[in-house]
N, C-alpha and C positions, 0 to 999 in steps of 0.2 A: 603341404603345410607351410613351407617357407614362403610361398606366394601369398599367404593369408596374413602374415604378420604386418605388412605395410598398411593394407586396408583396415585391419583391426585397430592399429595404433591411430590411424586417421579418424575412425569412428569414435574412438575413445576421446581424442582431442576435441572433436566437434561437440560431444556430449558435455565435456567439462566446460568448454567455452560457452555453450548455450546456457548452462546452469548459472554462469556469471552474468548473463544478460537478461534472461527470462526465468521466472520462477512462479510457483503457485503457493499461496499462503492460505491458511484456514483462520477464519475469524472466530474468536473465543469470547468476546464480550458483547455488551449491549450499547456501547457508546455511539454507534453509528446507526441505530435504529431510526427510522424504518428502512433507510437506504441499504444497509448491509445487516444481515442477521447472523446470529451465532450459527456456526456450521457452514456458512457460505465459503466457497473457495474462490479466491481472487487471483487473476492473472496479473502479474506485476512485471514491469520492465525496468532495468537499471536506467536511471535518469542522469544525464550529464548536464542538462540545462537547469536553470533556476526554476523552482516550483512556481506555478501560477495560481492566483486566487481562484477558488472554486474546485480545484482538482482534489481528488482523493489520493492520498499518498501513504507510503509506509515509511516511518521514521524511527530512529533510535529513541527509546524512552530515556529522558534525561535523569530519571530516578534509578534506572536499572539498565546498564549498557548491554545486558544479555537479552533484553526484551525489545520488541518492536511494537509500534502503535499504528493502527489504521485510523487516519484522521483526515479532515478536509482542511485545505489551506484557507485560512481566514484573512491573512494579511501577509504581504511581503514588503520589507523595508530595509534598505541598505545592508544586504547580506544576512538578514534575519528573517525568519518565517514564524508566523503564529498559526498554530493548529487548533482546531476545535472539532469536537465530536458533534454529529447531527442531533444527538439526544443529550442535551446538557445535564439532565437529571442523573444520568449514569455515565458521565464522561469526566475523566481526569485529563485535562488538556491545558492549552495555553492560558486559560482562565485561572488555572492553579499554578502551573510552573513557568508561565511567561513564554517569551519568544525563544526560539532555538536558532543556532547558526544554520544557514541554508544547507550546509554540508551534512547536517543530521538527516535530511530527507534524501534517502538513497534510492528509493523505488517509487514509481508512479503506477497507480492502479489503471489497467487498461480495460478490464472487463471482469464480470463474474462468470466463472466457468462451471459452477455447481451451486445449487441443484439445477437440474436440467430445465425445470419450468421457469427458472429465473435467469437463465443464461443471457448475457448481453452486456452492453455498456451500462454504467451506473448513471442514474438521472442526475442532472445538476441540482444543487440545493434548492433553487427556486421552485423546482417541480416536485419536491418532496413534501408530503403532508406534515403537519406539526408533529413534534417528538412524541414518542410513545413511552409510557412508564413501564 
């Protein structure tokens, strides 16, 4: 038993560290249709670099610090970022609350990991059909 304590603590430390770097989030709204749908699970990674235009990111909601938003980076300018949903008719985003500090963007979406028939990288905005109501 004593020989298991070290490896057990090591495994626990790796799990905690991984949780701070990689996570999976579930989409709940319609603001990113048709790119991302309600119920999609997205693999996100902690991002230390500045967001890039066109990326889909996870950011703190400026109206509710306990909530996060999945949006596309529309503009980056001198430490600020403007976020837009792909479906403007159902998106509360930078068109409503303006630009955010770049630090509000904490995670970058790497891929969709659920549902299985839609697993993979998200298409860039230019490849996405017009918004859906």
